[in-house]
C-alpha positions, 0 to 999 in steps of 0.5 A: 017189519021185515020190509022196514029193516031191509030197506034201513039195510039198504040205505046202510050199504048204499051210505058205506059205498058212498063213504068209501068212494068219497075217501077214495077221491079224497086221497088223489094227490092232485087234480088229474088224479081227482080225475082219473079216480073219478073215472075209474069209479064210473067204471066201476059203477 
């Protein structure tokens, strides 16, 4: 039971992080901004 809850919590955290990253890239103004943001996210990981 505890393992299941921890697994679900991990999935929820991963999804929240992915949503945050996608929203950050989606706010880009142009293609160069998208590239800068993607490089920033790669460096963060």
